[in-house]
A tleap script that builds the chain and sets N, CA, C and O, in Angstrom:
source leaprc.protein.ff14SB
mol = sequence {
  NMET GLY LYS PHE ILE VAL THR ALA ALA LEU
  THR GLY ALA ILE HIE THR PRO THR MET SER
  PRO HIE LEU PRO ILE THR PRO ASP GLU LEU
  ILE LYS GLU ALA ARG LEU ALA SER GLU ALA
  GLY ALA SER VAL ILE HIE ILE HIE ALA ARG
  ASP PRO GLU THR GLY MET PRO THR ALA ASP
  THR ALA ILE PHE GLY GLU ILE LEU SER GLY
  ILE LYS ASN GLN CYS ASP ALA VAL ILE CYS
  THR THR THR GLY GLY GLY PHE GLY MET ASP
  VAL GLU GLN ARG VAL SER VAL VAL LYS THR
  TYR CSER
}
set mol.1.N position { -93.043 37.031 -35.026 }
set mol.1.CA position { -92.866 35.644 -34.665 }
set mol.1.C position { -91.584 35.508 -33.856 }
set mol.1.O position { -90.570 36.123 -34.187 }
set mol.2.N position { -91.624 34.713 -32.808 }
set mol.2.CA position { -90.446 34.477 -31.996 }
set mol.2.C position { -89.454 33.564 -32.690 }
set mol.2.O position { -89.755 32.951 -33.714 }
set mol.3.N position { -88.286 33.489 -32.122 }
set mol.3.CA position { -87.260 32.607 -32.660 }
set mol.3.C position { -87.575 31.165 -32.288 }
set mol.3.O position { -88.169 30.895 -31.243 }
set mol.4.N position { -87.175 30.252 -33.145 }
set mol.4.CA position { -87.372 28.841 -32.859 }
set mol.4.C position { -86.307 28.020 -33.567 }
set mol.4.O position { -85.661 28.488 -34.504 }
set mol.5.N position { -86.137 26.806 -33.109 }
set mol.5.CA position { -85.200 25.858 -33.707 }
set mol.5.C position { -85.998 24.635 -34.123 }
set mol.5.O position { -86.783 24.096 -33.343 }
set mol.6.N position { -85.790 24.201 -35.361 }
set mol.6.CA position { -86.443 22.994 -35.857 }
set mol.6.C position { -85.423 21.863 -35.842 }
set mol.6.O position { -84.337 21.983 -36.410 }
set mol.7.N position { -85.785 20.764 -35.184 }
set mol.7.CA position { -84.957 19.565 -35.163 }
set mol.7.C position { -85.648 18.489 -35.985 }
set mol.7.O position { -86.834 18.222 -35.796 }
set mol.8.N position { -84.913 17.878 -36.889 }
set mol.8.CA position { -85.447 16.769 -37.677 }
set mol.8.C position { -84.862 15.473 -37.139 }
set mol.8.O position { -83.654 15.247 -37.213 }
set mol.9.N position { -85.720 14.632 -36.600 }
set mol.9.CA position { -85.320 13.295 -36.154 }
set mol.9.C position { -85.667 12.353 -37.299 }
set mol.9.O position { -86.841 12.090 -37.557 }
set mol.10.N position { -84.648 11.845 -37.982 }
set mol.10.CA position { -84.870 11.166 -39.253 }
set mol.10.C position { -85.498 9.786 -39.138 }
set mol.10.O position { -86.219 9.362 -40.041 }
set mol.11.N position { -85.240 9.082 -38.047 }
set mol.11.CA position { -85.760 7.713 -37.964 }
set mol.11.C position { -86.490 7.386 -36.677 }
set mol.11.O position { -87.398 6.555 -36.685 }
set mol.12.N position { -86.125 8.010 -35.582 }
set mol.12.CA position { -86.615 7.553 -34.287 }
set mol.12.C position { -85.791 6.350 -33.846 }
set mol.12.O position { -85.084 5.746 -34.652 }
set mol.13.N position { -85.883 6.014 -32.596 }
set mol.13.CA position { -85.025 4.967 -32.036 }
set mol.13.C position { -85.541 3.554 -32.267 }
set mol.13.O position { -84.742 2.625 -32.392 }
set mol.14.N position { -86.843 3.371 -32.326 }
set mol.14.CA position { -87.359 1.999 -32.356 }
set mol.14.C position { -88.013 1.605 -33.674 }
set mol.14.O position { -88.397 0.449 -33.853 }
set mol.15.N position { -88.142 2.537 -34.583 }
set mol.15.CA position { -88.823 2.228 -35.835 }
set mol.15.C position { -87.977 1.309 -36.711 }
set mol.15.O position { -86.750 1.404 -36.737 }
set mol.16.N position { -88.655 0.423 -37.421 }
set mol.16.CA position { -87.997 -0.519 -38.323 }
set mol.16.C position { -88.667 -0.440 -39.690 }
set mol.16.O position { -89.763 0.108 -39.813 }
set mol.17.N position { -88.016 -0.986 -40.722 }
set mol.17.CA position { -88.592 -0.914 -42.068 }
set mol.17.C position { -89.983 -1.541 -42.182 }
set mol.17.O position { -90.751 -1.162 -43.067 }
set mol.18.N position { -90.319 -2.477 -41.321 }
set mol.18.CA position { -91.654 -3.080 -41.396 }
set mol.18.C position { -92.743 -2.100 -40.977 }
set mol.18.O position { -93.917 -2.316 -41.276 }
set mol.19.N position { -92.366 -1.027 -40.289 }
set mol.19.CA position { -93.345 -0.042 -39.824 }
set mol.19.C position { -93.656 1.021 -40.874 }
set mol.19.O position { -94.728 1.625 -40.847 }
set mol.20.N position { -92.728 1.249 -41.795 }
set mol.20.CA position { -92.946 2.258 -42.834 }
set mol.20.C position { -91.970 2.032 -43.983 }
set mol.20.O position { -90.773 1.848 -43.759 }
set mol.21.N position { -92.475 2.046 -45.200 }
set mol.21.CA position { -91.573 1.921 -46.348 }
set mol.21.C position { -90.767 3.199 -46.586 }
set mol.21.O position { -89.887 3.221 -47.447 }
set mol.22.N position { -91.057 4.251 -45.839 }
set mol.22.CA position { -90.388 5.542 -46.030 }
set mol.22.C position { -89.227 5.770 -45.061 }
set mol.22.O position { -88.576 6.814 -45.113 }
set mol.23.N position { -88.966 4.816 -44.189 }
set mol.23.CA position { -87.906 4.960 -43.194 }
set mol.23.C position { -86.540 4.903 -43.879 }
set mol.23.O position { -86.227 3.910 -44.536 }
set mol.24.N position { -85.720 5.951 -43.737 }
set mol.24.CA position { -84.383 5.895 -44.334 }
set mol.24.C position { -83.504 4.910 -43.565 }
set mol.24.O position { -83.436 4.957 -42.337 }
set mol.25.N position { -82.839 4.028 -44.288 }
set mol.25.CA position { -82.055 2.962 -43.667 }
set mol.25.C position { -80.563 3.109 -43.956 }
set mol.25.O position { -79.744 3.100 -43.037 }
set mol.26.N position { -80.220 3.242 -45.221 }
set mol.26.CA position { -78.813 3.258 -45.612 }
set mol.26.C position { -78.191 4.624 -45.317 }
set mol.26.O position { -78.905 5.616 -45.174 }
set mol.27.N position { -76.870 4.670 -45.226 }
set mol.27.CA position { -76.227 5.979 -45.055 }
set mol.27.C position { -76.646 6.982 -46.134 }
set mol.27.O position { -76.913 8.143 -45.826 }
set mol.28.N position { -76.703 6.545 -47.387 }
set mol.28.CA position { -77.096 7.469 -48.459 }
set mol.28.C position { -78.513 8.000 -48.259 }
set mol.28.O position { -78.771 9.179 -48.499 }
set mol.29.N position { -79.433 7.136 -47.820 }
set mol.29.CA position { -80.809 7.578 -47.574 }
set mol.29.C position { -80.869 8.572 -46.416 }
set mol.29.O position { -81.586 9.570 -46.489 }
set mol.30.N position { -80.118 8.301 -45.351 }
set mol.30.CA position { -80.102 9.211 -44.203 }
set mol.30.C position { -79.482 10.555 -44.572 }
set mol.30.O position { -79.966 11.605 -44.149 }
set mol.31.N position { -78.416 10.521 -45.359 }
set mol.31.CA position { -77.763 11.756 -45.805 }
set mol.31.C position { -78.731 12.575 -46.662 }
set mol.31.O position { -78.843 13.788 -46.484 }
set mol.32.N position { -79.422 11.923 -47.580 }
set mol.32.CA position { -80.394 12.617 -48.436 }
set mol.32.C position { -81.495 13.256 -47.594 }
set mol.32.O position { -81.838 14.419 -47.804 }
set mol.33.N position { -82.051 12.509 -46.645 }
set mol.33.CA position { -83.132 13.044 -45.809 }
set mol.33.C position { -82.644 14.200 -44.938 }
set mol.33.O position { -83.383 15.154 -44.696 }
set mol.34.N position { -81.398 14.111 -44.470 }
set mol.34.CA position { -80.829 15.213 -43.683 }
set mol.34.C position { -80.723 16.470 -44.534 }
set mol.34.O position { -81.065 17.564 -44.084 }
set mol.35.N position { -80.247 16.312 -45.764 }
set mol.35.CA position { -80.134 17.465 -46.666 }
set mol.35.C position { -81.504 18.076 -46.940 }
set mol.35.O position { -81.668 19.295 -46.898 }
set mol.36.N position { -82.489 17.219 -47.222 }
set mol.36.CA position { -83.841 17.717 -47.494 }
set mol.36.C position { -84.429 18.429 -46.276 }
set mol.36.O position { -85.073 19.470 -46.409 }
set mol.37.N position { -84.206 17.866 -45.096 }
set mol.37.CA position { -84.711 18.499 -43.866 }
set mol.37.C position { -84.051 19.859 -43.655 }
set mol.37.O position { -84.713 20.827 -43.282 }
set mol.38.N position { -82.752 19.922 -43.896 }
set mol.38.CA position { -82.037 21.190 -43.752 }
set mol.38.C position { -82.562 22.221 -44.751 }
set mol.38.O position { -82.779 23.381 -44.399 }
set mol.39.N position { -82.761 21.796 -45.986 }
set mol.39.CA position { -83.292 22.709 -47.002 }
set mol.39.C position { -84.697 23.197 -46.643 }
set mol.39.O position { -85.093 24.298 -47.024 }
set mol.40.N position { -85.448 22.370 -45.906 }
set mol.40.CA position { -86.808 22.737 -45.498 }
set mol.40.C position { -86.825 23.604 -44.242 }
set mol.40.O position { -87.885 24.079 -43.834 }
set mol.41.N position { -85.653 23.815 -43.623 }
set mol.41.CA position { -85.584 24.717 -42.481 }
set mol.41.C position { -85.084 24.127 -41.183 }
set mol.41.O position { -84.944 24.852 -40.198 }
set mol.42.N position { -84.811 22.831 -41.148 }
set mol.42.CA position { -84.281 22.237 -39.917 }
set mol.42.C position { -82.862 22.739 -39.676 }
set mol.42.O position { -82.047 22.787 -40.598 }
set mol.43.N position { -82.576 23.109 -38.446 }
set mol.43.CA position { -81.222 23.549 -38.108 }
set mol.43.C position { -80.480 22.503 -37.287 }
set mol.43.O position { -79.278 22.633 -37.054 }
set mol.44.N position { -81.190 21.467 -36.848 }
set mol.44.CA position { -80.581 20.356 -36.114 }
set mol.44.C position { -81.062 19.060 -36.758 }
set mol.44.O position { -82.250 18.896 -37.035 }
set mol.45.N position { -80.123 18.142 -36.993 }
set mol.45.CA position { -80.447 16.823 -37.532 }
set mol.45.C position { -80.085 15.795 -36.467 }
set mol.45.O position { -78.926 15.687 -36.065 }
set mol.46.N position { -81.075 15.046 -36.016 }
set mol.46.CA position { -80.883 14.007 -34.995 }
set mol.46.C position { -80.887 12.656 -35.702 }
set mol.46.O position { -81.847 12.310 -36.391 }
set mol.47.N position { -79.803 11.893 -35.526 }
set mol.47.CA position { -79.711 10.640 -36.274 }
set mol.47.C position { -79.549 9.418 -35.383 }
set mol.47.O position { -78.898 9.447 -34.338 }
set mol.48.N position { -80.163 8.361 -35.842 }
set mol.48.CA position { -79.947 7.003 -35.351 }
set mol.48.C position { -79.510 6.216 -36.574 }
set mol.48.O position { -80.246 6.147 -37.559 }
set mol.49.N position { -78.328 5.624 -36.529 }
set mol.49.CA position { -77.858 4.830 -37.661 }
set mol.49.C position { -78.579 3.489 -37.683 }
set mol.49.O position { -79.035 2.985 -36.656 }
set mol.50.N position { -78.666 2.937 -38.869 }
set mol.50.CA position { -79.292 1.639 -39.073 }
set mol.50.C position { -78.316 0.701 -39.767 }
set mol.50.O position { -77.486 1.132 -40.568 }
set mol.51.N position { -78.421 -0.577 -39.455 }
set mol.51.CA position { -77.694 -1.594 -40.206 }
set mol.51.C position { -78.351 -1.643 -41.583 }
set mol.51.O position { -79.540 -1.948 -41.679 }
set mol.52.N position { -77.609 -1.352 -42.648 }
set mol.52.CA position { -78.223 -1.300 -43.978 }
set mol.52.C position { -78.855 -2.624 -44.420 }
set mol.52.O position { -79.752 -2.632 -45.262 }
set mol.53.N position { -78.390 -3.734 -43.854 }
set mol.53.CA position { -78.925 -5.044 -44.254 }
set mol.53.C position { -80.210 -5.396 -43.520 }
set mol.53.O position { -81.107 -6.009 -44.099 }
set mol.54.N position { -80.307 -5.016 -42.251 }
set mol.54.CA position { -81.464 -5.426 -41.443 }
set mol.54.C position { -82.417 -4.278 -41.131 }
set mol.54.O position { -83.587 -4.503 -40.821 }
set mol.55.N position { -81.917 -3.053 -41.215 }
set mol.55.CA position { -82.728 -1.893 -40.851 }
set mol.55.C position { -82.799 -1.641 -39.357 }
set mol.55.O position { -83.445 -0.689 -38.917 }
set mol.56.N position { -82.150 -2.476 -38.579 }
set mol.56.CA position { -82.190 -2.340 -37.124 }
set mol.56.C position { -81.179 -1.289 -36.652 }
set mol.56.O position { -80.164 -1.070 -37.312 }
set mol.57.N position { -81.452 -0.635 -35.509 }
set mol.57.CA position { -80.509 0.347 -34.968 }
set mol.57.C position { -79.130 -0.272 -34.742 }
set mol.57.O position { -79.010 -1.437 -34.362 }
set mol.58.N position { -78.099 0.528 -34.984 }
set mol.58.CA position { -76.733 0.064 -34.778 }
set mol.58.C position { -75.893 1.179 -34.162 }
set mol.58.O position { -76.157 2.364 -34.365 }
set mol.59.N position { -74.883 0.773 -33.411 }
set mol.59.CA position { -73.911 1.722 -32.868 }
set mol.59.C position { -72.590 1.609 -33.624 }
set mol.59.O position { -71.561 2.085 -33.145 }
set mol.60.N position { -72.609 0.991 -34.785 }
set mol.60.CA position { -71.408 0.795 -35.592 }
set mol.60.C position { -70.815 2.160 -35.951 }
set mol.60.O position { -71.421 2.940 -36.686 }
set mol.61.N position { -69.626 2.432 -35.421 }
set mol.61.CA position { -69.031 3.758 -35.620 }
set mol.61.C position { -68.647 4.008 -37.075 }
set mol.61.O position { -68.610 5.161 -37.504 }
set mol.62.N position { -68.362 2.966 -37.839 }
set mol.62.CA position { -68.043 3.159 -39.259 }
set mol.62.C position { -69.275 3.645 -40.021 }
set mol.62.O position { -69.174 4.532 -40.868 }
set mol.63.N position { -70.432 3.066 -39.719 }
set mol.63.CA position { -71.675 3.499 -40.367 }
set mol.63.C position { -71.995 4.932 -39.956 }
set mol.63.O position { -72.347 5.758 -40.799 }
set mol.64.N position { -71.874 5.229 -38.662 }
set mol.64.CA position { -72.105 6.604 -38.201 }
set mol.64.C position { -71.140 7.565 -38.885 }
set mol.64.O position { -71.531 8.662 -39.282 }
set mol.65.N position { -69.881 7.157 -39.024 }
set mol.65.CA position { -68.885 8.019 -39.660 }
set mol.65.C position { -69.255 8.378 -41.084 }
set mol.65.O position { -69.101 9.525 -41.504 }
set mol.66.N position { -69.743 7.395 -41.824 }
set mol.66.CA position { -70.169 7.648 -43.202 }
set mol.66.C position { -71.343 8.628 -43.237 }
set mol.66.O position { -71.379 9.542 -44.060 }
set mol.67.N position { -72.296 8.425 -42.336 }
set mol.67.CA position { -73.467 9.304 -42.274 }
set mol.67.C position { -73.057 10.719 -41.872 }
set mol.67.O position { -73.466 11.690 -42.509 }
set mol.68.N position { -72.250 10.837 -40.819 }
set mol.68.CA position { -71.828 12.157 -40.338 }
set mol.68.C position { -71.057 12.919 -41.408 }
set mol.68.O position { -71.299 14.106 -41.628 }
set mol.69.N position { -70.136 12.240 -42.069 }
set mol.69.CA position { -69.341 12.881 -43.111 }
set mol.69.C position { -70.231 13.373 -44.252 }
set mol.69.O position { -70.074 14.494 -44.736 }
set mol.70.N position { -71.161 12.525 -44.670 }
set mol.70.CA position { -72.061 12.899 -45.760 }
set mol.70.C position { -72.942 14.081 -45.411 }
set mol.70.O position { -73.139 14.980 -46.229 }
set mol.71.N position { -73.476 14.083 -44.191 }
set mol.71.CA position { -74.327 15.206 -43.775 }
set mol.71.C position { -73.507 16.491 -43.717 }
set mol.71.O position { -73.956 17.537 -44.184 }
set mol.72.N position { -72.305 16.416 -43.144 }
set mol.72.CA position { -71.455 17.612 -43.051 }
set mol.72.C position { -71.122 18.173 -44.427 }
set mol.72.O position { -70.997 19.386 -44.593 }
set mol.73.N position { -70.979 17.289 -45.413 }
set mol.73.CA position { -70.655 17.735 -46.771 }
set mol.73.C position { -71.846 18.345 -47.500 }
set mol.73.O position { -71.662 19.088 -48.464 }
set mol.74.N position { -73.070 18.041 -47.054 }
set mol.74.CA position { -74.248 18.487 -47.802 }
set mol.74.C position { -75.070 19.578 -47.124 }
set mol.74.O position { -75.900 20.214 -47.775 }
set mol.75.N position { -74.857 19.804 -45.839 }
set mol.75.CA position { -75.613 20.875 -45.180 }
set mol.75.C position { -74.851 21.360 -43.949 }
set mol.75.O position { -73.916 20.709 -43.482 }
set mol.76.N position { -75.269 22.509 -43.437 }
set mol.76.CA position { -74.558 23.081 -42.295 }
set mol.76.C position { -75.352 22.979 -40.995 }
set mol.76.O position { -75.118 23.744 -40.060 }
set mol.77.N position { -76.273 22.050 -40.937 }
set mol.77.CA position { -77.069 21.860 -39.719 }
set mol.77.C position { -76.207 21.288 -38.594 }
set mol.77.O position { -75.182 20.652 -38.840 }
set mol.78.N position { -76.636 21.524 -37.373 }
set mol.78.CA position { -76.025 20.890 -36.209 }
set mol.78.C position { -76.443 19.425 -36.237 }
set mol.78.O position { -77.615 19.117 -36.454 }
set mol.79.N position { -75.489 18.523 -36.020 }
set mol.79.CA position { -75.795 17.092 -36.049 }
set mol.79.C position { -75.790 16.559 -34.626 }
set mol.79.O position { -74.825 16.733 -33.881 }
set mol.80.N position { -76.871 15.915 -34.269 }
set mol.80.CA position { -77.021 15.325 -32.938 }
set mol.80.C position { -76.986 13.810 -33.076 }
set mol.80.O position { -77.944 13.200 -33.550 }
set mol.81.N position { -75.870 13.203 -32.657 }
set mol.81.CA position { -75.833 11.741 -32.624 }
set mol.81.C position { -76.597 11.292 -31.386 }
set mol.81.O position { -77.054 12.122 -30.600 }
set mol.82.N position { -76.732 10.013 -31.217 }
set mol.82.CA position { -77.579 9.520 -30.144 }
set mol.82.C position { -76.845 8.572 -29.216 }
set mol.82.O position { -75.897 7.896 -29.617 }
set mol.83.N position { -77.288 8.534 -27.990 }
set mol.83.CA position { -76.856 7.489 -27.060 }
set mol.83.C position { -78.028 6.558 -26.786 }
set mol.83.O position { -77.956 5.688 -25.917 }
set mol.84.N position { -79.101 6.750 -27.534 }
set mol.84.CA position { -80.290 5.915 -27.355 }
set mol.84.C position { -80.087 4.497 -27.836 }
set mol.84.O position { -80.604 3.551 -27.242 }
set mol.85.N position { -79.333 4.348 -28.914 }
set mol.85.CA position { -79.057 3.025 -29.446 }
set mol.85.C position { -80.306 2.238 -29.748 }
set mol.85.O position { -81.300 2.779 -30.231 }
set mol.86.N position { -80.245 0.966 -29.459 }
set mol.86.CA position { -81.377 0.079 -29.684 }
set mol.86.C position { -81.521 -0.859 -28.510 }
set mol.86.O position { -80.651 -0.934 -27.643 }
set mol.87.N position { -82.625 -1.572 -28.492 }
set mol.87.CA position { -82.852 -2.518 -27.405 }
set mol.87.C position { -81.708 -3.523 -27.349 }
set mol.87.O position { -81.279 -4.047 -28.377 }
set mol.88.N position { -81.222 -3.786 -26.147 }
set mol.88.CA position { -80.160 -4.762 -25.962 }
set mol.88.C position { -78.758 -4.195 -26.020 }
set mol.88.O position { -77.799 -4.907 -25.724 }
set mol.89.N position { -78.608 -2.925 -26.395 }
set mol.89.CA position { -77.271 -2.323 -26.419 }
set mol.89.C position { -76.884 -1.928 -25.007 }
set mol.89.O position { -77.686 -1.362 -24.263 }
set mol.90.N position { -75.632 -2.237 -24.643 }
set mol.90.CA position { -75.173 -1.833 -23.315 }
set mol.90.C position { -74.685 -0.378 -23.360 }
set mol.90.O position { -74.625 0.237 -24.425 }
set mol.91.N position { -74.343 0.148 -22.206 }
set mol.91.CA position { -73.949 1.559 -22.101 }
set mol.91.C position { -72.739 1.857 -22.979 }
set mol.91.O position { -72.706 2.886 -23.652 }
set mol.92.N position { -71.760 0.985 -22.981 }
set mol.92.CA position { -70.555 1.218 -23.778 }
set mol.92.C position { -70.892 1.321 -25.268 }
set mol.92.O position { -70.356 2.181 -25.966 }
set mol.93.N position { -71.764 0.458 -25.748 }
set mol.93.CA position { -72.187 0.536 -27.146 }
set mol.93.C position { -72.922 1.848 -27.407 }
set mol.93.O position { -72.724 2.473 -28.449 }
set mol.94.N position { -73.754 2.260 -26.483 }
set mol.94.CA position { -74.555 3.468 -26.666 }
set mol.94.C position { -73.704 4.735 -26.730 }
set mol.94.O position { -74.055 5.672 -27.447 }
set mol.95.N position { -72.603 4.779 -26.001 }
set mol.95.CA position { -71.779 5.995 -25.999 }
set mol.95.C position { -70.612 5.928 -26.982 }
set mol.95.O position { -69.873 6.904 -27.118 }
set mol.96.N position { -70.430 4.810 -27.663 }
set mol.96.CA position { -69.276 4.650 -28.550 }
set mol.96.C position { -69.227 5.710 -29.647 }
set mol.96.O position { -68.146 6.191 -29.987 }
set mol.97.N position { -70.357 6.074 -30.196 }
set mol.97.CA position { -70.381 7.076 -31.265 }
set mol.97.C position { -69.967 8.440 -30.728 }
set mol.97.O position { -69.191 9.152 -31.365 }
set mol.98.N position { -70.481 8.804 -29.564 }
set mol.98.CA position { -70.133 10.092 -28.960 }
set mol.98.C position { -68.636 10.128 -28.652 }
set mol.98.O position { -67.977 11.137 -28.903 }
set mol.99.N position { -68.100 9.040 -28.113 }
set mol.99.CA position { -66.666 8.986 -27.810 }
set mol.99.C position { -65.827 9.101 -29.080 }
set mol.99.O position { -64.787 9.758 -29.080 }
set mol.100.N position { -66.269 8.475 -30.145 }
set mol.100.CA position { -65.500 8.452 -31.389 }
set mol.100.C position { -65.544 9.779 -32.132 }
set mol.100.O position { -64.539 10.198 -32.707 }
set mol.101.N position { -66.693 10.443 -32.129 }
set mol.101.CA position { -66.873 11.616 -32.992 }
set mol.101.C position { -67.051 12.940 -32.275 }
set mol.101.O position { -67.414 13.922 -32.923 }
set mol.102.N position { -66.809 13.022 -30.944 }
set mol.102.CA position { -66.947 14.328 -30.312 }
set mol.102.C position { -65.627 15.052 -30.261 }
set mol.102.O position { -65.556 16.173 -29.758 }
savepdb mol mol.pdb
quit
């Protein structure tokens, strides 16, 4: 078998809680799913943070910071933050996480 890399995209960019009761929303839920994905063989974790109250995509760097820290503490996967953001986010909002945590 050839070499391969498994990437786990935990939420997708446009999905909301109304689309699936299984969508991880809170930092703790995202951290748990990242750990489970890593244990299942994922070597890259791709994350979109969510506002824990609304479930909508957010570029809030504090929320991303909590998620990133938790994932780093629980697994050794490569973490891919996003510049995808959500509908209505401007470019500055979309790159704020990369600027803050790279």
